ZAMARGU-4260 file (C-alpha; in steps of 0.2 Angstrom, whole numbers, plus 5000, padded with zeros to 4 digits):
<rodrens>
0) 4783/5176/5324 | 4795/5183/5311 | 4806/5171/5302 | 4822/5166/5309 | 4836/5177/5306
5) 4845/5163/5297 | 4833/5166/5283 | 4832/5184/5282 | 4826/5188/5265 | 4838/5201/5258
10) 4854/5191/5264 | 4846/5175/5257 | 4843/5183/5240 | 4861/5190/5240 | 4868/5173/5244
15) 4858/5164/5232 | 4862/5176/5218 | 4880/5174/5222 | 4880/5155/5222 | 4871/5155/5205
20) 4884/5166/5198 | 4898/5155/5204 | 4889/5140/5196 | 4888/5149/5180 | 4901/5140/5169
25) 4906/5145/5151 | 4900/5134/5137 | 4909/5118/5142 | 4904/5101/5136 | 4894/5093/5150
30) 4888/5076/5153 | 4877/5070/5167 | 4874/5052/5172 | 4862/5043/5183 | 4861/5024/5187
35) 4845/5014/5183 | 4839/5005/5198 | 4852/4993/5205 | 4863/4993/5189 | 4881/4999/5190
40) 4885/5015/5183 | 4896/5015/5168 | 4904/5028/5158 | 4902/5030/5139 | 4917/5026/5128
45) 4917/5044/5120 | 4920/5053/5137 | 4937/5060/5133 | 4931/5076/5127 | 4919/5080/5142
50) 4924/5095/5152 | 4910/5094/5166 | 4905/5077/5173 | 4890/5076/5184 | 4888/5060/5194
55) 4878/5067/5208 | 4864/5058/5216 | 4869/5040/5212 | 4872/5033/5229 | 4890/5028/5223
60) 4901/5020/5235 | 4916/5020/5222 | 4919/5028/5205 | 4914/5019/5189 | 4929/5012/5178
65) 4937/5024/5166 | 4938/5039/5177 | 4957/5042/5177 | 4971/5054/5172 | 4967/5051/5154
70) 4953/5063/5155 | 4964/5078/5152 | 4949/5089/5147 | 4940/5087/5162 | 4937/5104/5172
75) 4923/5100/5184 | 4918/5084/5193 | 4902/5084/5202 | 4900/5069/5215 | 4888/5077/5228
80) 4874/5067/5236 | 4883/5050/5235 | 4889/5037/5248 | 4908/5039/5246 | 4917/5035/5263
85) 4934/5039/5255 | 4940/5050/5241 | 4944/5038/5227 | 4962/5039/5221 | 4958/5042/5203
90) 4951/5059/5208 | 4967/5065/5214 | 4975/5061/5197 | 4964/5073/5188 | 4976/5087/5190
95) 4967/5098/5176 | 4951/5100/5188 | 4946/5117/5192 | 4930/5112/5202 | 4927/5097/5213
100) 4910/5095/5222 | 4910/5081/5236 | 4896/5088/5247 | 4883/5077/5255 | 4894/5061/5256
105) 4901/5051/5271 | 4920/5056/5270 | 4928/5055/5287 | 4945/5060/5281 | 4954/5066/5265
110) 4971/5059/5258 | 4986/5070/5256 | 4985/5067/5238 | 4972/5080/5237 | 4986/5093/5236
115) 4990/5086/5218 | 4975/5096/5211 | 4985/5112/5210 | 4973/5120/5197 | 4958/5118/5208
120) 4948/5135/5210 | 4933/5128/5219 | 4931/5114/5232 | 4915/5109/5240 | 4916/5097/5255
125) 4901/5102/5265 | 4889/5090/5274 | 4902/5076/5277 | 4910/5069/5293 | 4927/5077/5292
130) 4937/5079/5308 | 4952/5086/5301 | 4959/5092/5285 | 4976/5086/5278 | 4991/5099/5279
135) 4993/5096/5260 | 4977/5106/5257 | 4989/5121/5257 | 4996/5115/5240 | 4979/5121/5232
140) 4987/5138/5228 | 4973/5142/5215 | 4959/5139/5227 | 4946/5153/5227 | 4931/5145/5235
145) 4931/5132/5249 | 4915/5125/5258 | 4918/5114/5272 | 4902/5118/5282 | 4892/5105/5292
150) 4907/5094/5296 | 4916/5089/5313 | 4931/5100/5312 | 4939/5104/5328 | 4954/5114/5321
155) 4962/5119/5305 | 4979/5113/5298 | 4994/5125/5302 | 4997/5127/5283 | 4979/5133/5280
160) 4984/5151/5279 | 4994/5148/5263 | 4978/5148/5253 | 4981/5166/5249 | 4969/5167/5234
165) 4955/5161/5244 | 4940/5173/5242 | 4925/5163/5250 | 4926/5152/5265 | 4911/5142/5272
170) 4916/5135/5289 | 4899/5136/5297 | 4893/5122/5309 | 4908/5113/5314 | 4916/5111/5331
175) 4928/5125/5332 | 4931/5132/5349 | 4941/5146/5345 | 4943/5157/5330 | 4958/5150/5320
180) 4973/5161/5317 | 4976/5153/5300 | 4961/5162/5293 | 4968/5179/5299 | 4982/5176/5286
185) 4970/5175/5271 | 4971/5193/5265 | 4961/5191/5250 | 4946/5184/5259 | 4929/5193/5255
190) 4916/5181/5262 | 4917/5170/5278 | 4903/5161/5286 | 4908/5155/5303 | 4891/5153/5311
195) 4886/5138/5322 | 4903/5136/5330 | 4906/5137/5349 | 4917/5152/5351 | 4914/5166/5364
200) 4926/5179/5358 | 4934/5186/5342 | 4953/5189/5342 | 4960/5207/5342 | 4969/5203/5325
205) 4952/5201/5316 | 4957/5218/5308 | 4968/5209/5297 | 4954/5203/5286 | 4953/5220/5278
210) 4945/5213/5262 | 4930/5206/5271 | 4914/5211/5263 | 4901/5198/5270 | 4904/5190/5287
215) 4892/5177/5295 | 4894/5176/5314 | 4877/5169/5318 | 4874/5157/5333 | 4890/5159/5342
220) 4892/5164/5360 | 4899/5182/5357 | 4895/5194/5372 | 4905/5208/5364 | 4915/5213/5348
225) 4933/5219/5350 | 4936/5237/5345 | 4947/5232/5331 | 4933/5224/5323 | 4927/5242/5317
230) 4942/5242/5306 | 4934/5230/5294 | 4929/5245/5283 | 4925/5235/5268 | 4910/5226/5276
235) 4894/5227/5267 | 4884/5213/5276 | 4886/5207/5294 | 4876/5193/5302 | 4877/5193/5322
240) 4861/5186/5326 | 4858/5173/5340 | 4873/5179/5351 | 4874/5187/5368 | 4878/5205/5363
245) 4872/5219/5374 | 4881/5234/5365 | 4892/5238/5350 | 4910/5245/5350 | 4910/5264/5351
250) 4919/5265/5334 | 4906/5254/5325 | 4901/5269/5314 | 4917/5267/5305 | 4909/5253/5295
255) 4902/5266/5282 | 4899/5254/5268 | 4888/5242/5279 | 4872/5240/5270 | 4864/5225/5280
260) 4866/5220/5298 | 4857/5207/5308 | 4857/5209/5327 | 4842/5198/5331 | 4840/5187/5346
265) 4853/5196/5356 | 4852/5205/5373 | 4851/5223/5368 | 4841/5233/5380 | 4846/5250/5372
270) 4845/5254/5354 | 4864/5253/5347 | 4868/5271/5345 | 4882/5267/5334 | 4871/5261/5321
275) 4863/5279/5319 | 4878/5286/5309 | 4878/5272/5296 | 4870/5281/5282 | 4872/5267/5269
280) 4862/5255/5280 | 4847/5248/5270 | 4843/5233/5281 | 4842/5232/5300 | 4836/5217/5310
285) 4834/5219/5329 | 4820/5206/5332 | 4819/5197/5348 | 4829/5208/5359 | 4824/5219/5375
290) 4822/5236/5367 | 4810/5248/5375 | 4814/5264/5366 | 4818/5268/5347 | 4828/5284/5347
295) 4822/5299/5337 | 4838/5300/5327 | 4832/5283/5318 | 4825/5296/5305 | 4843/5300/5299
300) 4844/5282/5292 | 4837/5289/5276 | 4842/5273/5265 | 4833/5261/5277 | 4822/5249/5267
305) 4820/5235/5279 | 4817/5237/5298 | 4813/5222/5309 | 4809/5227/5328 | 4797/5212/5332
310) 4796/5204/5349 | 4804/5218/5359 | 4797/5229/5373 | 4794/5244/5362 | 4780/5256/5369
315) 4780/5269/5356 | 4788/5274/5339 | 4797/5291/5337 | 4788/5303/5325 | 4804/5303/5314
320) 4801/5286/5308 | 4788/5293/5295 | 4803/5301/5287 | 4810/5284/5282 | 4803/5286/5264
325) 4812/5271/5256 | 4805/5258/5269 | 4797/5243/5261 | 4798/5231/5276 | 4792/5235/5294
330) 4790/5221/5306 | 4783/5227/5324 | 4773/5213/5330 | 4775/5207/5348 | 4778/5224/5356
335) 4768/5235/5368 | 4764/5249/5355 | 4747/5257/5358 | 4748/5273/5347 | 4756/5275/5330
340) 4764/5292/5326 | 4754/5305/5316 | 4757/5304/5297 | 4762/5286/5299 | 4752/5283/5283
345) 4766/5292/5273 | 4775/5276/5273 | 4766/5271/5257 | 4781/5260/5251 | 4779/5247/5265
350) 4774/5231/5257 | 4778/5219/5272 | 4769/5225/5287 | 4767/5215/5303 | 4759/5223/5319
355) 4749/5210/5328 | 4751/5207/5346 | 4752/5225/5351 | 4739/5234/5362 | 4734/5246/5348
360) 4721/5259/5351 | 4725/5273/5339 | 4723/5268/5326 | 4713/5253/5332 | 4719/5236/5330
365) 4707/5232/5316 | 4713/5247/5306 | 4731/5242/5308 | 4729/5225/5303 | 4722/5230/5286
370) 4738/5239/5281 | 4747/5255/5279 | 4733/5262/5266 | 4720/5260/5279 | 4730/5268/5293
375) 4733/5283/5281 | 4714/5284/5278 | 4711/5283/5297 | 4724/5297/5301 | 4717/5308/5287
380) 4700/5306/5294 | 4705/5310/5312 | 4713/5326/5306 | 4697/5331/5297 | 4685/5327/5312
385) 4687/5327/5331 | 4692/5311/5339 | 4679/5301/5348 | 4680/5288/5362 | 4665/5277/5365
390) 4669/5262/5376 | 4659/5247/5370 | 4664/5229/5374 | 4657/5213/5367 | 4652/5201/5381
395) 4649/5183/5376 | 4639/5170/5386 | 4642/5152/5382 | 4640/5135/5389 | 4630/5120/5388
400) 4611/5119/5385 | 4601/5123/5401 | 4616/5130/5409 | 4606/5147/5414 | 4614/5159/5401
405) 4598/5167/5396 | 4592/5170/5414 | 4610/5177/5418 | 4608/5189/5403 | 4592/5195/5409
410) 4598/5198/5427 | 4614/5207/5420 | 4605/5219/5408 | 4590/5221/5420 | 4576/5215/5410
415) 4561/5205/5416 | 4566/5187/5419 | 4556/5175/5408 | 4549/5158/5414 | 4562/5145/5419
420) 4555/5134/5406 | 4558/5146/5392 | 4574/5143/5383 | 4585/5154/5372 | 4578/5156/5355
425) 4595/5153/5347 | 4608/5167/5347 | 4602/5183/5355 | 4610/5200/5356 | 4606/5214/5369
430) 4615/5231/5374 | 4619/5233/5392 | 4624/5250/5399 | 4634/5244/5413 | 4643/5260/5419
435) 4632/5275/5413 | 4644/5288/5422 | 4659/5281/5411 | 4647/5277/5396 | 4653/5259/5396
440) 4642/5248/5387 | 4643/5229/5384 | 4635/5221/5368 | 4629/5205/5376 | 4629/5190/5365
445) 4619/5175/5372 | 4625/5159/5362 | 4613/5145/5362 | 4620/5129/5370 | 4611/5117/5359
450) 4622/5107/5347 | 4611/5113/5332 | 4620/5129/5333 | 4638/5123/5334 | 4641/5127/5316
455) 4638/5145/5318 | 4644/5148/5336 | 4662/5151/5330 | 4657/5166/5320 | 4653/5175/5336
460) 4669/5171/5345 | 4681/5186/5341 | 4697/5193/5349 | 4695/5207/5361 | 4678/5201/5369
465) 4675/5195/5386 | 4669/5178/5389 | 4657/5171/5402 | 4657/5152/5403 | 4641/5147/5412
470) 4639/5130/5420 | 4624/5124/5430 | 4630/5118/5447 | 4614/5109/5449 | 4619/5098/5434
475) 4638/5098/5436 | 4647/5082/5441 | 4666/5080/5441 | 4664/5066/5427 | 4655/5078/5416
480) 4669/5092/5418 | 4674/5090/5399 | 4657/5091/5392 | 4652/5106/5403 | 4668/5116/5405
485) 4683/5108/5397 | 4677/5108/5379 | 4672/5126/5379 | 4689/5131/5386 | 4697/5122/5371
490) 4685/5130/5359 | 4689/5147/5365 | 4708/5143/5366 | 4708/5138/5348 | 4697/5152/5342
495) 4703/5166/5352 | 4720/5163/5360 | 4724/5174/5375 | 4705/5177/5377 | 4698/5182/5394
500) 4686/5169/5402 | 4676/5171/5418 | 4668/5155/5424 | 4651/5157/5432 | 4642/5143/5442
505) 4623/5145/5440 | 4608/5138/5449 | 4617/5140/5467 | 4599/5141/5474 | 4596/5123/5470
510) 4612/5117/5479 | 4618/5117/5497 | 4632/5128/5502 | 4644/5114/5504 | 4639/5107/5487
515) 4642/5124/5479 | 4659/5125/5487 | 4664/5107/5482 | 4658/5109/5464 | 4667/5126/5462
520) 4683/5119/5469 | 4682/5104/5458 | 4679/5115/5442 | 4694/5126/5447 | 4705/5110/5450
525) 4701/5102/5434 | 4704/5118/5424 | 4721/5118/5431 | 4724/5100/5427 | 4718/5101/5409
530) 4728/5117/5407 | 4744/5108/5414 | 4741/5093/5403 | 4739/5104/5387 | 4754/5114/5391
535) 4765/5099/5395 | 4760/5091/5378 | 4765/5107/5369 | 4781/5108/5378 | 4785/5090/5374
540) 4781/5093/5355 | 4792/5109/5356 | 4806/5099/5364 | 4805/5087/5349 | 4807/5101/5337
545) 4821/5109/5347 | 4830/5092/5347 | 4828/5091/5328 | 4835/5109/5326 | 4849/5105/5338
550) 4856/5091/5328 | 4872/5098/5321 | 4870/5089/5304 | 4853/5096/5302 | 4843/5090/5287
555) 4856/5078/5282 | 4853/5067/5297 | 4834/5070/5296 | 4835/5064/5277 | 4846/5049/5281
560) 4832/5038/5287 | 4813/5039/5287 | 4814/5033/5305 | 4822/5050/5310 | 4810/5062/5318
565) 4803/5075/5306 | 4810/5065/5291 | 4815/5077/5277 | 4809/5092/5285 | 4819/5108/5281
570) 4825/5119/5294 | 4814/5133/5289 | 4799/5122/5291 | 4805/5116/5308 | 4808/5134/5314
575) 4790/5138/5308 | 4783/5124/5318 | 4793/5129/5333 | 4786/5147/5331 | 4768/5139/5330
580) 4771/5129/5346 | 4779/5144/5355 | 4764/5155/5350 | 4752/5142/5357 | 4762/5141/5373
585) 4763/5160/5375 | 4745/5163/5371 | 4735/5153/5383 | 4718/5158/5389 | 4717/5170/5403
590) 4704/5161/5415 | 4699/5172/5430 | 4697/5164/5446 | 4688/5159/5457 | 4672/5152/5449
595) 4658/5164/5454 | 4642/5157/5460 | 4625/5165/5455 | 4607/5163/5456 | 4594/5171/5444
600) 4579/5165/5454 | 4565/5177/5453 | 4564/5189/5468 | 4580/5184/5476 | 4594/5183/5464
605) 4612/5180/5472 | 4629/5184/5467 | 4624/5196/5452 | 4632/5211/5460 | 4648/5202/5463
610) 4648/5196/5445 | 4645/5214/5439 | 4659/5221/5449 | 4670/5208/5442 | 4666/5211/5424
615) 4667/5230/5426 | 4684/5229/5434 | 4691/5217/5421 | 4684/5227/5406 | 4692/5243/5412
620) 4709/5236/5414 | 4719/5244/5400 | 4732/5230/5398 | 4718/5217/5397 | 4706/5227/5385
625) 4716/5241/5377 | 4703/5241/5362 | 4690/5247/5374 | 4699/5264/5374 | 4702/5265/5356
630) 4701/5282/5347 | 4690/5284/5332 | 4687/5298/5321 | 4670/5306/5325 | 4664/5304/5308
635) 4667/5284/5309 | 4657/5284/5325 | 4643/5294/5318 | 4643/5282/5303 | 4641/5268/5315
640) 4627/5276/5324 | 4618/5280/5307 | 4619/5262/5302 | 4612/5256/5318 | 4595/5260/5313
645) 4589/5243/5306 | 4574/5247/5297 | 4580/5236/5282 | 4590/5220/5281 | 4604/5228/5270
650) 4609/5243/5262 | 4616/5246/5245 | 4633/5254/5243 | 4624/5271/5238 | 4612/5270/5252
655) 4627/5268/5264 | 4636/5282/5254 | 4622/5294/5258 | 4623/5290/5276 | 4642/5293/5275
660) 4638/5311/5268 | 4627/5314/5284 | 4642/5308/5295 | 4653/5320/5285 | 4662/5307/5274
665) 4664/5309/5256 | 4663/5293/5245 | 4682/5291/5243 | 4684/5290/5262 | 4669/5278/5265
670) 4677/5262/5261 | 4691/5264/5275 | 4677/5267/5288 | 4666/5253/5282 | 4681/5241/5282
675) 4684/5245/5300 | 4666/5243/5305 | 4667/5226/5297 | 4683/5221/5305 | 4676/5226/5323
680) 4660/5216/5320 | 4648/5231/5319 | 4642/5226/5302 | 4646/5215/5287 | 4655/5222/5272
685) 4664/5210/5260 | 4674/5221/5249 | 4684/5206/5242 | 4668/5197/5237 | 4661/5202/5219
690) 4643/5196/5223 | 4642/5205/5240 | 4654/5220/5239 | 4640/5232/5233 | 4630/5228/5249
695) 4632/5233/5267 | 4623/5221/5280 | 4620/5233/5294 | 4606/5224/5302 | 4616/5210/5312
700) 4601/5206/5323 | 4590/5203/5308 | 4604/5192/5301 | 4605/5182/5317 | 4586/5179/5316
705) 4588/5172/5299 | 4603/5160/5305 | 4592/5155/5320 | 4578/5150/5307 | 4590/5138/5299
710) 4598/5130/5314 | 4584/5127/5326 | 4581/5109/5319 | 4564/5108/5326 | 4552/5100/5313
715) 4536/5107/5321 | 4543/5125/5322 | 4549/5124/5304 | 4532/5118/5298 | 4523/5131/5308
720) 4534/5144/5299 | 4530/5137/5282 | 4511/5136/5286 | 4509/5153/5295 | 4498/5166/5287
725) 4493/5155/5272 | 4478/5145/5267 | 4486/5128/5263 | 4477/5112/5258 | 4481/5095/5265
730) 4491/5090/5249 | 4502/5106/5250 | 4504/5104/5269 | 4510/5085/5267 | 4522/5092/5253
735) 4529/5105/5264 | 4531/5092/5278 | 4540/5081/5266 | 4552/5095/5263 | 4555/5098/5281
740) 4559/5080/5284 | 4571/5080/5269 | 4580/5096/5276 | 4583/5088/5293 | 4589/5072/5286
745) 4598/5077/5270 | 4601/5096/5272 | 4591/5099/5256 | 4579/5113/5253 | 4572/5120/5237
750) 4572/5139/5234 | 4553/5142/5235 | 4553/5134/5252 | 4567/5144/5258 | 4557/5159/5253
755) 4543/5154/5263 | 4554/5151/5279 | 4561/5168/5277 | 4545/5177/5273 | 4544/5187/5289
760) 4562/5192/5287 | 4564/5197/5269 | 4553/5208/5257 | 4560/5206/5240 | 4568/5193/5228
765) 4585/5203/5229 | 4584/5201/5248 | 4583/5182/5246 | 4596/5182/5233 | 4609/5191/5244
770) 4605/5181/5260 | 4609/5165/5250 | 4625/5173/5243 | 4629/5177/5262 | 4626/5160/5268
775) 4637/5152/5255 | 4651/5166/5259 | 4649/5160/5277 | 4651/5142/5272 | 4634/5137/5278
780) 4625/5131/5261 | 4628/5130/5243 | 4617/5129/5227 | 4616/5111/5220 | 4610/5115/5203
785) 4614/5134/5200 | 4605/5139/5184 | 4614/5149/5171 | 4598/5156/5165 | 4579/5156/5171
790) 4575/5137/5175 | 4565/5129/5161 | 4548/5122/5165 | 4549/5129/5183 | 4562/5117/5188
795) 4567/5119/5207 | 4583/5126/5212 | 4590/5116/5227 | 4602/5121/5241 | 4612/5110/5252
800) 4615/5113/5270 | 4629/5101/5274 | 4628/5102/5293 | 4611/5094/5292 | 4616/5078/5283
805) 4613/5064/5294 | 4610/5046/5288 | 4614/5048/5269 | 4628/5036/5263 | 4638/5043/5249
810) 4638/5032/5233 | 4655/5024/5232 | 4655/5017/5215 | 4665/5031/5207 | 4679/5028/5220
815) 4679/5009/5221 | 4678/5007/5202 | 4693/4997/5198 | 4700/4998/5216 | 4696/4988/5231
820) 4701/4999/5246 | 4701/4984/5258 | 4707/4971/5246 | 4723/4968/5236 | 4730/4983/5226
825) 4728/4983/5207 | 4736/4995/5196 | 4733/5011/5205 | 4741/5021/5219 | 4732/5030/5233
830) 4736/5047/5239 | 4730/5052/5256 | 4734/5068/5266 | 4727/5067/5284 | 4725/5081/5297
835) 4724/5076/5315 | 4716/5086/5329 | 4722/5080/5346 | 4713/5093/5356 | 4698/5099/5347
840) 4690/5097/5330 | 4683/5114/5326 | 4664/5113/5326 | 4656/5115/5310 | 4673/5113/5301
845) 4668/5098/5290 | 4651/5106/5285 | 4659/5123/5280 | 4674/5114/5271 | 4660/5105/5261
850) 4654/5122/5255 | 4671/5129/5252 | 4676/5115/5240 | 4660/5115/5230 | 4668/5126/5216
855) 4682/5114/5214 | 4672/5097/5213 | 4658/5090/5202 | 4647/5074/5203 | 4648/5075/5222
860) 4639/5063/5234 | 4638/5068/5253 | 4637/5059/5268 | 4638/5064/5286 | 4656/5061/5287
865) 4662/5058/5269 | 4661/5066/5252 | 4664/5057/5236 | 4667/5068/5221 | 4677/5071/5205
870) 4690/5084/5201 | 4688/5084/5182 | 4689/5065/5179 | 4700/5061/5194 | 4690/5054/5210
875) 4692/5062/5227 | 4686/5057/5244 | 4686/5068/5259 | 4682/5060/5276 | 4680/5065/5294
880) 4683/5052/5307 | 4677/5058/5324 | 4687/5052/5339 | 4681/5037/5348 | 4689/5041/5365
885) 4699/5055/5373 | 4715/5046/5369 | 4711/5046/5350 | 4712/5061/5339 | 4699/5067/5326
890) 4705/5066/5308 | 4700/5074/5292 | 4708/5066/5276 | 4708/5070/5258 | 4712/5056/5246
895) 4713/5052/5227 | 4721/5039/5217 | 4729/5036/5200 | 4742/5025/5191 | 4760/5029/5196
900) 4764/5037/5179 | 4748/5048/5181 | 4750/5051/5199 | 4752/5070/5195 | 4734/5070/5191
905) 4729/5064/5209 | 4740/5078/5216 | 4732/5091/5205 | 4715/5084/5212 | 4719/5085/5230
910) 4731/5100/5232 | 4718/5114/5229 | 4707/5105/5242 | 4721/5104/5254 | 4724/5123/5252
915) 4706/5127/5254 | 4707/5118/5271 | 4723/5127/5276 | 4714/5144/5273 | 4699/5139/5284
920) 4710/5133/5298 | 4718/5150/5298 | 4702/5156/5307 | 4708/5145/5322 | 4725/5153/5327
925) 4725/5144/5344 | 4721/5127/5336 | 4735/5113/5337 | 4734/5101/5322 | 4746/5090/5312
930) 4747/5085/5294 | 4754/5070/5287 | 4755/5061/5270 | 4750/5043/5272 | 4761/5029/5265
935) 4754/5023/5249 | 4761/5005/5252 | 4753/5004/5269 | 4737/5009/5262 | 4738/4996/5248
940) 4741/4983/5261 | 4725/4989/5270 | 4735/4993/5286 | 4725/5001/5300 | 4740/5011/5305
945) 4749/5017/5290 | 4765/5026/5291 | 4763/5045/5291 | 4776/5056/5283 | 4777/5074/5289
950) 4765/5086/5281 | 4778/5099/5280 | 4785/5090/5265 | 4770/5096/5255 | 4778/5113/5255
955) 4795/5107/5250 | 4803/5102/5233 | 4806/5084/5230 | 4824/5080/5236 | 4837/5081/5222
960) 4842/5063/5215 | 4830/5053/5227 | 4818/5042/5218 | 4812/5030/5232 | 4810/5031/5251
965) 4809/5016/5263 | 4793/5014/5272 | 4798/5013/5291 | 4783/5001/5294 | 4790/4989/5282
970) 4808/4990/5279 | 4807/4979/5262 | 4795/4991/5254 | 4800/5006/5245 | 4789/5021/5241
975) 4791/5032/5226 | 4794/5050/5230 | 4780/5055/5218 | 4768/5048/5231 | 4775/5058/5245
980) 4780/5075/5237 | 4768/5085/5226 | 4775/5090/5209 | 4775/5108/5214 | 4776/5113/5233
985) 4759/5120/5240 | 4758/5139/5243 | 4750/5139/5260 | 4759/5129/5274 | 4748/5116/5282
990) 4756/5119/5299 | 4759/5138/5299
</rodrens>
């Protein structure tokens, strides 16, 4: 989902730049003081010459002695982020002050003596508890900037309009129920932020604010604008998001100086035609409305650099959009766009591009997601060759072991049924021409149900496929619902949200009719119960986020106490979390009903015809599978066909280029075609990987056979492969058996044994080298002792397959040295970031993560659920704790330790590991997980339930002026902020 309109990039940059400019002071003599611990703050003796005094972030309840009228040189006094409940009297005696900052205190009222500060130009009172302003504020005749945002003001004093020099006024997030008439008398006002109040109309007299350049009216209840609004002809930036607008006034085009307008989150059904005449407009935000048509005349908005139209109902874009040659940001996600205009690739300046969640067929979804240059290459190729339509759909059969998947596949494709005793050989791929008349072909993937294959199963679960979940009705029992059905639905929901699933009950010939009916009904009911429970959980979490966002005092309230929900989490991160939860709620699995019962018994199969009809009707539904009808350049389709001749395991770039020439593709046009074939799962081409980008892995069946070799976990089969076709003596056989046993227990294999295992599949040393590089790229194995040169004395090169590690216990000496995890703390502090997975822990995640972090760590020692290692000289431990019951979540934690002065080294050790995990988790867009930073004090005490600070804090800067935070689990303990916030915020959000 696009960022909230309140944080629109261009406006934010503008405001931040403006605020920085206002804070720039001439070379005045400045003094900043901070209290040490509980000591009372005192002023130095030689303070009389100070012109700027900064006492912010000191938790002051009263001012230090010596701050009085004798400070005749003082021009600016900064008292923000203290605990002042009243304005100290000495402040009102400082009549030379030009700037006074009292933001983020606890002020409930202001004294009339404030009016004595008649030279004041800038006054900041934001984030207090003010319910009214004193009438004497009108005496501040030099005031130019006033910030009274985030208070509790219900009205302004009648004298407020006398502030005739006021240029900037921030009144946002108060309790004003009507637009104050006093503001209309401020003729010099250039910037006004009135957002977050509760008014439903603007006065006709708004036209009196003729100097207004920047106007913020976000989050009000406006249903229309008065016609007189259009006389604010000096306006340059206008924020009207989160209102109830359906149209704009007819004369809105008079606002000829307008450069930015935000109309997101309103009720527009038609594109506001009044905008089309605003030739100076550079930024237009219309996200989250109800637009269905974008007018052809949008091409006249020649200066437009930013256009956000996400989450509307747009079906197509006008051809004229390609004439917006200055466009840099184009956000179109969450619409109903199937075809992009010809020459769309001309928008070469677009750097921010979002198009997901559209039923794209031309260009195909995979091309569009790669960006504008790839769209340009596709459209260029389409112009050079005839378009081709070849409907092919991926059909994935999955389910528990012995469910009947292989027999079902054989029945569907019409091949000879194997013996019931013969199980799948792992992962198998077959083509099934389901509808010869319409040339509809299914590529059928039969995924083994054996737990050994769990680490590689997710690689075959991709968007745009049709999934068949097979459950054996013979073996099904209600108490086993989750193991046989529920788990697989969670797996698919996490990996391919909004995927289409058909549930098939196999072995109906081995059950009575009544038993089949009862079991199918129970599966149907339990699916509904699980889905209802999951949705209610997501809604409850979304409600908690809404509650935090709805608090009028925002971050102030969340930062006031660690007991508050989402302690310290900024509004941007809360909105991001809300968007994540909303995405999960909007992209539930599409589970077809009812459960279809089938029998694959030899000679008398049952229900297969009905299943085929169901699969065909669903596949041909354009709204469910728009990609089935995607249009490709004929040269791309020809290239795919030429690559689908797998005599070899892989092709060099030049071999692929020669095939490209046969397809009519010159070398400069080949890359885009290969990129599409990779994204659509037709072959593997890693253009971003230096070791692999010179190769094209076109023989996917051969690669799957190699994966099956490593994940069968059958000692006799592995040994048979090693001994096959060779004259091996007893000593050598015993040695090979030892290697097999070590592999199945510790995941270790030497290079020469891997070569023997893959002997039927590879021909050259280069084949072997590339396969090992590919396994590392996929996160399945890594080299333990990668040699920089040829190994001396024939030393063995070893490879580790983390998913095979069983009983090995990692050595803990490095971690425990000088620190007892279960005993009393010594001189070190522990950092621990914990990921919690309440619904599903992705299969193979810990093993793949183990491979991904190998380049970051040294001296590692691996166990089944733990890794001890070093980052440089700093110890780290990575732990996976599987859930022990359905009420407990799986957790994965990353921890390190150091003394408090050196805690930055521990952060440097774990942050790269955190970011690697975040990247892996992006492969699971439908997975819900949470991240926390565990309380160091609780960990020191050996608490089994330490307090968990929100993981969103990892992406935020440390709070200004705060050094310690109270642990809610033990109110007497204070935790240093350096143990909660990293020195530098992480780049990738853990909860995005």
